[in-house]
KOLMARBA-672985 format. One record per residue (C-alpha): residue in three letters; x, y, z. Coordinates in steps of 0.02 Angstrom, whole numbers, plus 32768, in hexadecimal, padded with zeros to 4 digits. Each point is the difference from the previous one (the first is absolute). Layout:
N
ALAXYZ ...
# end
This chain:
1021
MET0FE0857E2249 GLU7FE6805A7F5A PRO7F52804B8018 SER8039806F8092 PRO807180727F9A ALA7F7B80077F7A LYS7F818042807D ALA807C807A804E LYS8035804E7F5A PRO7F6180647FDA GLN8006805580AB GLY803880A27FAF ARG8037803F7F57 LEU804480A5803F LEU807D7FE0808B LEU80817F79801E SER7FDD7F99809C THR80347F608057 PRO7F8B7F7E804C LEU8028804980AC ASP7FCF80B37FD2 ALA7F5580408032 LYS7F9380407F73 ASP802A80B67FDD GLU7F6D8072802B LEU802080767F6E GLU80097F707F85 GLU7F5E7FB68045 ARG7FA880A77FED LEU803C80177F4D GLU7FCA7F507FD3 ARG7F5280238046 CYS7FF8809C7F93 VAL80327F997F68 GLY7F737F878027 ILE7F8480908007 VAL803980437F57 GLN7FFA7F547FB0 SER7F527FDE8045 LEU7FC580A57FB4 THR804D7FE27F54 ASN7FFD7F447FE2 GLY7FA77FD37F5D LEU7FEA80B67FCA SER8044805A7F68 GLU807E808C801A ARG7F7C80867FF3 GLU7F877FA58074 ALA808C7FDE807C ASN803080B88002 ASP7F4B8033801C ALA7FF17F838090 LEU809F80408053 THR7FCB80B67FEA ALA7F567FDC804C ASN80517FAA8094 VAL807D808A8028 CYS7F72807E8004 LYS7FB27FA68096 GLY807E8044807D GLN80B480188036 GLN80177F4B8036 GLN7FC67FBB7F58 HIS806E807E7FA5 GLU80977FC98065 GLU7FDD7F467FE6 VAL7FEF80107F43 CYS809C806D7FEE LEU80697F8B806A GLY7FBA7F677FA6 LEU803280477F56 PHE80A980348047 THR801F7F4E803D LEU7FCC7FB77F59 ILE8083806E7FAD LEU80857FB88073 THR7FCD7F497FF3 GLU7FB57FEF7F51 PRO8076804A7F7E THR7F8E7FCC7F6F GLN7F728067804B ALA806D80918039 GLN7FDA80767F70 ARG7F457FE6800D SER8002800C80BF TYR806280A37FF9 ARG7F8680487F82 ASP7F6E7FD08071 LEU805C804B8095 THR801880A77FAB LEU7F4780037FD2 VAL7FB27FCE80A6 ASN807080558081 ARG7FBA809D8050 ASP8094803E8067 GLY8089801D7F80 MET80497F538022 ASN8026803380B3 ILE7FCE7F59804F VAL806E7FA37F83 LEU809580758019 VAL7FF47FEB80BD LYS7FFA7F437FF1 MET80927FFF7F85 ASN806A80678077 GLN7FD37F8A808E ILE80337F667F9D LEU809F80527FC1 MET8035803480B0 GLU7FC77F678063 LYS7FEA7F6B7F8C PHE8070801A7F69 LEU80817F7E8034 LYS7F747F808015 LEU7FB080217F56 GLN80047F6D7F89 ASP805B801D7F5B GLN7F64801A7F97 PRO7FAD80818073 ARG80A98058800F THR800B80107F43 GLN7F4C80397FF7 MET801D80818088 VAL808680527F95 TRP7F8C7FF57F69 LEU7F7580568062 VAL8076808C8038 ARG802D801A7F49 GLU7F48800A7FCF LEU7FDA807C808C VAL808F806D7FC5 LYS7FC87FF37F4A THR7F508039802A GLY8043808C806F VAL7FA57FCA809F MET801C807F808B GLY806A7FAF8087 ALA80577F867F8C ASP80A680598021 GLY7FF37FD080B8 VAL7FE67F487FD2 LEU809480077F89 MET806F80498088 THR7FCB7F738075 LEU802E7F857F77 LEU80AB80527FEE LYS801C7FE680BB GLN7FF27F447FE6 ILE809B7FFF7F8F ALA80877FC68078 GLY80AE804A7FFC GLY80937F877FF6 ASP7F917F787FB4 VAL801F7FBF7F50 SER7F867F6E8008 SER7F947FE67F67 LYS7F5F80388057 ASN804E80A1803F LEU804C80287F57 TRP7F597FDE7FAB LEU7FA980778078 ALA808480897FE7 GLU7FF37FF37F43 SER7F427FF77FFF ALA7FEF809D806A LEU808280597F95 ASP7FA07FD27F61 ILE7F6480518049 LEU8062809E8026 LEU804D80057F52 ASP7F607FD67FA1 GLN7F998081805F LYS8083808A8006 GLU7F84808E7FE3 TRP7F977FC58093 VAL809A7FEB806D LEU803980B47FDF LYS7F5F80408051 SER802D7FBA80AC GLY809680528052 MET80057F868092 LEU7FFC7F697F8C ILE809080497F99 SER806F801A8099 MET7FD27F57804C ALA80207FA37F5D VAL80A680597FE2 TYR80397FD980B2 THR7FCC7F497FEA TYR80547FE07F58 LEU809F80648026 ARG80147F898092 LEU7FD77F637F99 ILE807C80287F75 VAL808D7FD08078 ASP7FBA7F4F8010 HIS7FED7FE37F45 GLY80B580037FC5 ALA800C7F497FCC PRO80147FE07F44 ASN7F567FAA7FF4 LEU7FAC8099804F LEU804D80897F95 SER7F6480187F94 LEU7F96801D809D ARG808580748048 GLN800280677F60 LYS7F4380168008 GLU8010803980B5 VAL808C807A7FD4 ASP7F9C80487F6E PHE7F678018806F CYS80618056808C ILE805F80727F87 CYS7F5C802F7FAA MET7FA9802C80A4 LEU8097805C8049 ARG8018806B7F65 GLU7F4880247FDF LYS7FC1800E80B5 PHE809A80278067 MET7FAA8071807F GLU7F847F748027 CYS80987F938027 VAL80558087806B VAL7F807FDD8089 ILE805C7F5B8021 GLY808980638057 ARG80B37FCD8026 ASP7FE57F477FE1 LEU7FE680257F48 VAL80B980317FFA ARG80307F5F805A LEU7FA27F967F81 LEU8047805F7F6C GLN80B17FE88044 ASN7FE67F437FFD VAL7FD580007F45 ALA806D80927FC6 ARG80727F927F97 ILE7F767FCF7F87 PRO801E80707F67 GLU7F5380507FFB MET8005801C80BD GLU80AF804B7FF4 LEU7FBF80877F8B LEU7F7280288078 TRP807B80038091 ARG806D80807FA7 ASP7F69806F7FDE LEU7FCF7FF080B7 LEU80AC803C8039 HIS8030807E7F7C SER7F6180417FAC PRO7F707FE58079 GLN7F8C807B7FA9 SER80037F957F62 LEU7F997F828065 SER7F8880848042 PRO800580BE800D GLY7FCC7FF580B6 PHE808D7F8A8031 THR8095805A804F GLY80797F6F8010 ILE802B7F5E8059 LEU8008805680AA GLN7F4480207FF2 LEU7FE57F447FFC LEU80807FD38086 THR7FB880788081 ALA7F4F7FBB7FE9 ARG7FD47F708074 THR7FB57F697FA5 SER7F4B7FDE802F ARG7FD67F60805C LYS7F8D7FC47F75 PHE80947FF07F88 LEU806D7FA4807D ALA7F707F8A8027 CYS7FD27FDD7F4B ARG809C7F967FE5 LEU7FCF7F828084 THR7F767F857FDA PRO7F6F7FFE807D ASP803F7F5C8046 MET80B08044801F GLU7FB6809C804F THR7F917F9B8074 LYS80917F928039 LEU807280958022 LEU7F79805F805F PHE7FDD7F648067 MET80B97FF0802E THR800C80B68033 SER7F5F80028065 ARG7FE37F518048 VAL80A57F9F8007 ARG80678011809E PHE80B6802B7FF5 GLY80647F5F800B GLN7F747F957FB7 GLN8010803B7F4D LYS806C7F767FB5 ARG7F747F907FC2 TYR7FA980947FAD GLN80A1803D7FB1 ASP80277F507FC2 TRP7F537FF27FB2 PHE801280AB7FAE GLN80AC7FD47FBF ARG7FC47F5A7FB6 GLN7F6980527FB1 TYR804A809F7FB8 LEU80BF800B8016 SER80417F547FCF THR803280217F4A ALA808F80657FB5 GLU7F8480767FAC SER7FAA802380A6 GLN809880618040 SER7FB9809D7FB1 LEU7F647FF0806D ARG8063802C809D CYS800880B87FCD ASP7F4280057FEE LEU7FEC7FB180AC ILE807A80788054 ARG7FB180997FB0 TYR7F547FC18035 ILE80377FE480B4 CYS805380AB800D GLY7F7980637FA7 VAL7F5D7FA68023 VAL800F7F9A80A0 HIS7FFA80848089 PRO7FD17FA880A3 SER7FA2805B8088 ASN8059803280A1 GLU7FA57F728058 VAL804B7F807F89 LEU80AB80528009 SER80037FF080BD SER7FC67F4A7FFC ASP80627F617FDB ILE7FBD7FF87F4D LEU80837FDE7F7A PRO805080A97FD6 ARG801C803D7F4E TRP80BC80068011 ALA80087F468025 ILE7FA47FD47F5F ILE807080757F9B GLY809A7FB58053 TRP7FC47F537FCC LEU7FE3803B7F4D LEU80AE804C7FF8 THR805A7F69804A THR7FAB7F867F8A CYS8034805B7F60 THR80667F8A7F93 SER802C807E7F78 ASN807380968010 VAL7F9480677F8A ALA7F637FD48063 ALA8058802A80A4 SER803880A97FBD ASN7F5180287FC0 ALA7FB57FC980A6 LYS807280778060 LEU7FD1808E7F8B ALA7F477FD8801B LEU801D800980BC PHE805B80A97FFC TYR7F9F804C7F70 ASP7F958073806B TRP809D803C805C LEU8051804E7F68 PHE7F8A80957FEF PHE7FAA7FF880A9 ASN7F9E809A8032 PRO7FBD7FFC80B3 GLU7F6E80707FCE LYS7FC17F8C7F76 ASP80487F548026 SER7FD87F88808E ILE80757FBF8086 MET7FB47F547FE1 ASN804F7FF97F53 ILE80B280138042 GLU7FEF7FA880A9 PRO80197F4B7FC2 ALA80AD80227FB7 ILE804A804A809F LEU7FB37F76806B VAL80427F767F8E MET80AF80488017 HIS7FE8801980BC HIS7FBD7F528025 SER807A7FA77F8B MET809B80478051 LYS800D7F788083 PRO7FC67F617FA5 HIS802880317F4A PRO8085808B7FFE ALA80217FDE7F47 ILE7F4D80357FD7 THR801480A28060 ALA80A980217FAF THR7FC27FE57F4E LEU7F698071801D LEU8069808B804E ASP807C7FF17F71 PHE7F72800B7F82 MET7FB880988058 CYS80A8805A7FF4 ARG80267FD27F4C ILE7F5380247FBB ILE801380BA8028 PRO808480277F79 HIS7FD07F757F89 PHE7F4280077FF4 PHE800080967F8A PRO809E806C800B PRO7FA980A47FCB LEU7F8A7FEE8094 GLU80827FC78081 THR7FDD8096806F GLN7F457FDC8005 VAL801D7F468022 ARG80788028808F GLN7F808079804A GLY7F777F7C7FEF VAL80667F7F8061 LEU802E80828085 ASN7F488030800F SER7FD57F498018 LEU80807FE3808A THR7FD180A28059 PHE7F467FD57FFA ILE80257F518041 MET8052804A809A GLU7F7880838017 LYS7F7A7F798000 ARG80697F968077 VAL80057F6A7F8C LEU80B37FF8803F ALA803A80758088 HIS80B480087FBF LEU80557FC87F61 ALA80B47FF98041 PRO7FF17F4A803D LEU7FCC7FD27F50 PHE8078806B7F9A ASP809A7FED806E ASN7FEE7F4B8035 PRO809D7F95801A LYS7FAF7F737F9C LEU800D80697F62 ASP80A580027FA1 ARG80718097800B GLU7FE380407F4F LEU7F437FFF8012 ARG8007805B80A6 ALA807480827FB3 MET7F8980187F6E LEU7F6C80158077 ARG805F80818068 ASP802A805C7F60 ARG7F4E7FFE7FBD PHE7FA1801980A4 PRO8074804D8082 GLU7F6F804B8061 PHE7FBA7F538028 CYS80A37FAA8030 SER80488068808E ALA7F7780048082 PRO80127F8E8099 SER7F807F767FF9 PRO7F937FD28093 PRO7F957F637FEC THR7F9880107F64 GLU7F45800B8003 VAL7F9D7FAF7F77 LYS7F6480677FE4 CYS7F9780357F6F GLU7F82808D8001 ASP8002800A80BF SER7FE37F458013 SER80787F798035 LEU80237F937F6A LEU80257F648061 ASP7FF47FC380B2 SER80A47FEB805B HIS7FF97F447FF1 LEU7FF6800E7F42 LEU80A380617FF9 ASP80597F668041 LYS7FC77F9D7F69 ASP806F80567F80 GLU80627F617FE5 THR7F6A7FAC7FB0 CYS7FAB80977FB8 TYR7FFC7FC77F4C ASP7FE67F448016 ASN80627FE47F61 THR807D7F7F803B GLU7FCB7F857F7A ALA7FE0807D7F76 ALA809C806C8001 PHE807D7FAF7F8C SER80027F5D8060 ASP80387F5D7FB3 ASP7F8F7F6A7FF2 GLU806B7FA4807F GLU7FEA808C807E GLU7F4580007FE6 LEU7FF77F448018 SER806B8007809C THR7F8280728056 LYS7F747F827FEC GLY7FCD7FAF80A1 LYS803A808B8071 LYS7F8C8062806E ARG7FCB80A07FAB GLU806B808D8042 PHE7F9B80907FBC ARG7F6F7FEA8076 PHE7FE180998068 HIS7FC97FFC80B6 PRO7FF080A6805C ILE806E80118099 ARG7F76801C807C GLU806C800A809C ALA806280957FC0 VAL7F67806C7FE0 VAL7FEC808D807D GLU7F4C80357FF3 GLU7FD880B68015 PRO7F5680338043 ALA7F807FFC7F74 ASP7FD480AA7FBC ILE7F4A7FFA7FCC THR7FDB80BB800E PRO7FDE801D7F45 TRP7F797F7B7FFF LEU7FB6802680AB ASP7FCA80AB7FC4 GLN7F947FAE7F7A LEU7F9B7F9B8080 GLU7F658039805C ASP801A803480B5 SER7FB77F648052 MET80667F8A7F93 LYS8098806F8015 ASP7FF57FEF80BE LYS7FF67F427FF6 VAL80967FF47F8B GLN806680728072 GLN7FCE7F948094 LEU80397F677F9F GLN80A680577FDF LYS801F802E80B5 THR7FDE7F578052 SER807A7F6F7FF6 ASP7F977F80805D THR7FBF7F7D7F86 GLU7F5A7FE5805A THR7FDB80BB8003 GLN8032800E7F49 CYS7F867F757FD5 GLU7F738059805B VAL802480A37FA5 MET800F7FA57F5C GLN7F547FB3801A GLU7FB980AD801E ILE8051803C7F5D VAL7FB47F6D7FA0 ASP7F568022804E GLN800880B77FCC VAL80367FD07F4F LEU7F677F907FF4 GLU7F8B80828048 ASP803B809D7FA5 ASP7FF580227F47 PHE80BA7FFC7FDB ASP8033804B7F59 GLN80977FC67F9B GLU806F808E803D GLN7FDB7FD980B7 MET801D7F467FE2 LEU80A880237FAF ALA80378072808F LEU7FCD7F7F8083 ALA805C7F767FA1 CYS809D806B7FFB CYS7FF6801E80BB LEU7FE67F48802A SER808A7FC47F8D GLU807B80758056 LEU7FC57FD580B0 PHE80037F447FE3 LYS80A97FF87FA8 GLU804B7FA48094 HIS7F777F7B7FF8 PHE803C7FCC7F53 ARG80B37FE58038 GLY80437F60804A ASP7FB97F517FF8 VAL7F457FE97FFC LEU7FFC7F478027 PRO80227FD080B6 ASP809A7F948024 GLU7F937F79804D ILE7F5E7FE67FA1 THR7F6C7FDD8073 GLU7F4B80397FFE GLU8026807C808B SER809D80477FAE LEU7FA880127F58 GLU7F6D805A804E GLU80778073805D SER806080277F5F VAL7F6280457FAD GLY7FDB8077808F LYS805380987FB0 PRO7F99809E7FE4 VAL80067FEF7F43 CYS7FAD7F568010 LEU7F6480588044 ILE7FD780317F4D PHE80127F4A7FCA ARG7F947FC48090 ASN7F73807A7FDA LEU80067FCD7F4A VAL7FF57F47802C LEU7F6B801A8073 MET7F9C80607F7D GLN7F917FBA7F79 GLU803880287F4F ASP7F5B80567FD9 ASN801A80778092 SER802480B17FC5 GLY808E800E807E PHE80577F6B7FAE SER802E80637F65 VAL803380968069 LEU807E7F998062 LEU803E7FB27F5E ASP801D80AF7FBB LEU8062802E809D LEU806A7F627FEF ALA801C80257F48 GLU804180AD802B LEU806E7FB68088 TYR80407F807F84 GLN8039808D7F8E LYS80698046808F GLN80367F5C8051 PRO80047F6A7F88 LYS80277F898090 ILE7F4D800E803A GLY7FCE7F817F7A TYR805C7F6C804A HIS7FD6803A80B1 LEU7F497FEE7FCF LEU80237F517FBE TYR80567FD580A4 TYR7F6D80428066 LEU7F837F9B7F9A LYS80687F64801F ALA8031801B80B7 SER7F6780518050 LYS7F747F948045 ALA7F8580897FD3 ALA80317FF07F49 ASN7FF07F447FF6 GLY7FC17FD17F52 LYS800680B47FC2 MET809F7FF67F96 LEU7F9F80297F62 LEU7FE180AE8048 TYR80AE80277FBD GLU7FB87FF97F50 SER7F8C80928029 PHE8095805F8044 ALA80657FDF7F60 GLN7F74803E7F92 ALA7FF0809F8068 THR80B8802D7FEA ALA804680667F71 LEU803F7F5E7FB4 GLY7F4E7FBF7FF6 ASP80387F4F7FD9 LEU800B7F6C8078 HIS80927FA97FA9 THR806E809B7FF5 CYS7FD9803780B1 LEU801E7F528048 MET80A67FEA7FA7 MET803E80AB8036 ASP7FCF7FE280B5 MET80527F558003 LYS809B804D7FB2 ALA80048084808A CYS7FEA7F768081 GLN808D7F9B7FB1 GLU807580958010 ASP7FD1802580B5 ASP7FDC7F5A8056 VAL801F7F547FB5 ARG7FB47FA68096 LEU7F5E80607FE6 LEU80047FD57F47 CYS80087F468029 PHE7F7880148084 LEU7F8B80527F83 THR80277F8C7F6E PRO7F847F728025 SER7F6F807A8016 ILE802C80667F66 TYR80087F667F91 THR7F607FB9804A GLU7F96809D7FFA PHE804080477F5B PRO80257F6A7F90 ASP7FDA805A7F5D GLU807E80888028 THR808A7F918045 LEU7FFB7F5E7F9C ARG7FF680457F50 SER80B480407FFC GLY80A37FEB805C GLU800C80B4803E LEU7FD67FDE80B7 LEU805C7F5B8001 ASN809F80577FC6 MET7FEF8081808A ILE7FF57F738080 VAL808D7F8E7FC4 ALA807280977FE6 VAL800B802380BC ILE7FD37F648063 ASP80837F948054 SER80037F43800A THR7F9B7FFB80A1 GLN7F76806B7FB8 LEU80017F957F62 GLN7FE67F648068 GLU7F708054805E LEU7FA9802D7F5D MET80167F4D7FC0 CYS7FAF7FC1809F HIS7F6E80787FE6 VAL7FEC7FBB7F50 MET80027F4B8039 MET7F848023808C GLY7F87804D7F82 ASN800D80B18046 LEU805680477F66 VAL7FF07FE67F44 MET8084805D7F9B PHE7FE97FA97F59 ARG7F6E7FC17F9A LYS80027F957F65 ASP7FCB80857F83 SER808D80798029 VAL808C7F9D8052 LEU805D7FE37F5C ASN800580BA7FD6 ILE803D802B80B0 LEU808B7F7F7FFA ILE803680437F56 GLN800480B1804A SER806B7FC08090 LEU808B7FCD7F88 GLU803C80B58004 TRP800B800780BF GLU80967FE88072 THR803C7F51802D PHE7FB97FF780B0 GLU7F5D804C7FC4 GLN7FEF7F797F7B TYR80297F728078 SER7F818046807C THR7F7D800B7F77 TRP801B7F497FD0 GLN7FF97FC880B5 LEU7F5A80598017 PHE7FBF7FB57F5E LEU80327F508034 ALA7FA4801880A5 HIS7F5F800B7F9B SER7FAC7F667FB8 ILE8002803A7F4D PRO80247F757F81 LEU80AD80137FB5 GLU7FBA7FEB7F51 THR7FAE80AC8014 ILE80AA80547FF8 ILE805F7F887F90 PRO7FF6807A7F6C ILE80798071805F LEU808A7F8C7FC3 GLN7FFC80537F56 HIS802E80A78052 LEU80957FBD8063 LYS80B480117FC6 TYR80827F9D805D LYS80778093801D GLU7F7D80858027 HIS7F827FA08069 PRO805D7F83806F GLU7F8B80218094 ALA7F627FCC7FA6 LEU80557F6D7FA9 SER80457FB980A2 CYS7F57800E8059 LEU7FA77FAF7F6D LEU80817F767FF5 LEU7FEA7FCF80B7 GLN7F4380027FF0 LEU7FF87FA17F5B ARG806D7F758044 ARG7F757FDA807D GLU7F7C7FF47F77 LYS7FD37F6E7F92 PRO801E803E7F4F SER7F6680297F9A GLU800080137F43 GLU7FF580BE800F MET80918006807A VAL806E7F957F90 LYS7FD180697F69 MET803080A38057 VAL80A27FB98048 LEU80357FBC7F56 SER7FD680A67FAC ARG808E8058805B PRO8090802B7F89 CYS80997F91800F HIS809C80548043 PRO80A07FAF8041 GLU7FF5806180A4 ASP7F457FEA801C HIS7FE67F5B805B PHE7F4C801F8038 THR7FAC7F8B7F82 THR80847F75800C SER80007FFC80BE LEU7F437FFA800A LEU7FEE7F7C7F78 ARG80877F978056 HIS7FA2800980A5 TRP7F5B7FD17FAD ALA80577F747FA0 THR80337FAE80A5 ARG7F59801B805A HIS7F7A80007F78 ASP80587FAA7F6F GLU7F677FB37FAD THR7F95809F800A LEU808E806B7FBF ALA80227F867F72 GLU7F4B80057FC6 HIS7FFC80BF8002 ILE80A480117FA3 LYS7FC57F807F80 ALA7F6180667FE5 GLN806580A07FE6 LEU807B7FAB7F89 ILE7F767FB57F94 LYS7F9D80A37FFF ASN809480697FCB ASN80367F827F7D SER7F557FE57FAF GLN7FD6804D7F58 PRO7F6780668037 ARG806B80588083 LYS7FE480AD7FB5 ARG7F447FEE8007 GLN80097FCE80B6 SER806C8095802E LEU7F8580757FAD ARG7F717FB2805B SER8055800C80A8 SER805180AA7FE8 SER7F8580518078 SER80477F9C8092 LYS8093807A800B LEU80737F6D802C ALA80A97FF97FAE GLN7FFD7F947F63 LEU80777F6D8008 THR80747FCE7F74 LEU803B7F507FDE GLU80B58037800A GLN7FE4804780AF ILE7FB87F5D8041 LEU808E7F9A7FB4 GLU80828075804C HIS7FB27FF180AD LEU7FF37F427FED ASP80B67FF57FCC ASN803380678099 LEU7F967F8D806D ARG80537F677FB1 LEU80AD80458028 SER7FCF802880B4 LEU7FC07F4D8018 CYS808F7FA57FA9 ASN80657FE680A0 VAL7F717FC2806B LYS7F947F677FF9 ASN7F5D803F7FB7 SER7F8C7FAA7F84 PHE7FA7809D7FC3 PHE80407FF27F4E SER7FD97F457FF8 GLN7F4580208012 THR7F977FCF7F6B PRO7FA380AA7FED ILE80A480627FF4 LEU804F7F847F87 GLN7F637FFA7F93 ALA7FFB80BE7FF9 LEU80B9800B7FD1 GLN7FE57F7C7F7B HIS7F6B80657FBE VAL806980A07FF9 GLN80977FAB7FB2 ALA7F987FBC7F72 SER7FCC80AD7FC6 CYS8087807C8034 ASP808A80407F8E GLU80B57FC67FFA ALA80418097805F HIS7F967FD48097 LYS802E7F487FF2 MET80B8802D8006 ARG7FEB807F808D PHE7F9B7F8A806F SER804F7F5E7FC6 ASP801F7FC080B2 LEU7F4A801E802B PHE7FC07FAA7F63 SER80757F6C801C LEU7F907FD18092 ALA7F6E7FF57F88 GLU80677F967F88 GLU80287F84808B PHE7F477FF98028 GLU7FD77FDE7F49 ASP80837F757FF9 ALA7FB67FB3809C GLN7F5380037FB2 SER803C7FA47F64 LYS80417F678064 PRO7F977F5F801D PRO7F7F8004808B LYS80687F9F807E SER8096806F7FED ARG7F9180968006 ARG7FB67FC180A2 LYS80AD7FEC804A ALA803480AC7FC3 ALA7F63804A8045 ALA801E7FAB80A5 ALA80B5803B8002 SER7FD180B47FDB SER7F6780048070 PRO8005809A8071 ARG7FCD7F988095 GLN80867F7C7FDF ARG808580887FF2 LYS7FCA805080A0 GLY801A7F598054 ALA7F667FB88057 ALA80107FB580AD PRO80187F408004 PRO7F587FD48050 THR7FA280547F71 ALA80707FC37F75 THR7F877F767FCC ALA7F6D80767FF7 THR8067807A7F9C THR80327F797F85 GLU7F4A7FCC7FED GLU7FCD80B37FDF GLU808980147F80 SER7FCC7F5E7FAD ALA7F4C803B7FF6 SER803280A97FBB SER80757FA87F88 SER7F787F927FBA ALA7F8F80987FF1 SER808680597F9E GLU80117F697F8F GLU7F48800A7FD7 GLU801080B97FDD ASP809A7FE57F94 SER7FA37F827F97 LYS7F8180877FD0 PRO801F807C7F72 LYS806980968036 ALA7F9C80897FA9 PRO7F667FFA8071 LYS806C8005809A ARG806080987FC6 LYS7F5F80577FCE ARG7FB47FE180AA LYS8096804A805A GLY800780947F8B SER7F4880268014 SER800C7FFF80BB ALA8091807A7FF9 VAL7FA480767F8C GLY7F667FF6806B SER806080358098 ASP803580A07FA6 SER7F5280478013 ASP802E804E80A7 
# end
């Protein structure tokens, strides 16, 4: 087993990867470039090598790029050659290092988290060298590096990166002062990081950060003024540091001492902070996850994404400060389009509500509220955006019913911040808040504020304070509120009914462990299913898009709109498809047509797709909708046909407007006779979409199907797993979608599909990883997963290593399923080793119960395996063996563990007739251990070792007595043989007795050596 890891290790020296990861394309390319450089320079002196590289780059752009990237990669992976490689790079490059800078930015933005430690260190070294030599564009790379310093993270790697980047800025101060944008970005970054570095062991780093920020602010204040109002917010957070306090006083009382052109703090507070500053305090990975949640995740389905984000970035005490960065980013950077706002995509206010309700620190909660209202305080409708203030009012509006305490604390904060933010500017702050509320009503975000400000759920004092502060918004009668933003409905009517689960924070908001555990096993309540029956559909208005179509196409689309007969619609739709294939449709026309069709076919995507009774006729009838005409034409075409790509483009545009079309295509390919055997056509569709990736597209479509129609999900499952094994079997993503929603009947149907050979949901190379992933799922989901696994014919030994991940209190589902399955198995050495390697705990009976069962059914086999483990773990060369077998990733046994489990087994068998501990292998092993263990163990396991002493006494008696003793303690004799076979049994015992006499007459040492060698030999696996 050892050669495999040895072969896998050299796969890449740049990026971290697991055996399941595909080879990274960028890493492969860079390695090829290294090979080219090495082939050009091997065996040459430095001068000759430089000449060879120079000659090669002169051949053309491709050769220049290959040599530059090869030298760049050598710098990252070969620290001893870094200086020489950098010198060669500066000499041979012909584009001012542009190709290297582009590649560095790409790695820093996309691959930095995957970089191995050595390349990461070398990347920082290379940035330093670029800055030293004054390469144009190095400031951009350094700003990208600063973005990778995570807020709220005091891990050693993050601290090292923060200090390394700061050292570059301090060492190259003169160069830094030439770049205004770098100065402002660095000041914004380190003012924010100072808050995280208050621990005693970080004071030296914090002092360096303070000195840098003070230096830049005093020498280049006007370059920092471009940050805007968030500069004041950051300075407020660090104002108690002595050096910062002096700066703060100058800022308030003598602004011109900082810069003659600076008029005062109001100049900063009225300037909106640019998006690039708000975004620079989120790492690229955080930014990607947040943008995904706000653009792809449906409202009501966000819990798993929020849980992942919380585990990854918000699980430590230090991470509380990150919430302000996230809220400022959501308010100032994430501005969804009207199309997204009117869809069922997770709204911004729901994410902010979740961030507020999961704060565990009063200081963090106060700072988070300030971050939310910060743009309100000096809001100017002419310069500021409604999108910056919209989340706060909607958090309050939507929290009133399910979380009135959240609404109350935010309204209270809004009232109290006016006089307390900065008393000399109270008038301006009051006007800013009034401007915000007025603009909110003008833009119809809320039609009236009286239901919010004068709500009976608020206490009397708060309502009085609101009437005093904002009398003009409290007196108007309140018709039903409209929730709109920039002339678009924020949410569909069915979403407004989901306020009670809007944050999905039931486990995260100050809940006790007991409450969290008590929720396990229940059906998930946060799932969101649109209330289709209540939707009253208005006639589709497609006028804006019709005008963009040519006259002939326009007539057909209008005809399609006017007719309600399905057959006529299909005929018209076929004419539209024919015209699309005949005419030279440009992108604008294609988009307009897709918009028209998505509006006209809205009704086709509502309701169940799968017929109640599944027959060939009913399936064929269900795919007779007009939209299926596009699918049918696609199926009947050859892939090399020019029209094939045109129809794919049309479907891709439709997919942008109506995501449900993805799983409708999957259903058509499964249900239609015309599409028999054409399921792989879906891959072409996935690649044509904006996602461009089969796995992502497939998972999103199956997720949409899961939310809309569970029966259809189960119907599609066998085909999806069969046709796309690489996308479905390598992770548990699709499996989790399935087991999260199926009922017991559907589970049984899937198990039948597995046993009939129609469905394979696990394969040997990935089943262990999937089962480990499932440990985080709900109880029914886990039980369903194990049932589906057991329906497959995968050897249990494949997944035995999961035992080392299982804790008796946290994973009862997996342990109970494994226990029932292992009891049916004959114990192998590996099974026994893994079972014995579980830690002993008074409440964990897994190992004892299983050993007891095996001791009654497979006593001799179990005794031999336990003897082997005892001798192995008691032998002198034990350390060498553990080193040799360390690559097996199995838990290493200790002698004490085995003895504890054996003692528990002895106690569980003491009240029943069982001869397990009278077997020679067990007694010999105990005797072997007793002879070499220390006194503490002898005392602790004295009852266990007494069995070995009795065995030793029996061995020292004369042969006849020994024969009688052996006969008396024979397992078969104790079990009580039937009378007819008693004679045969006695004869067998006599024969075995005489054989043991012969063995006893031989020297003991060879016998012990033979047993020991066999045990050691078995450790090879």
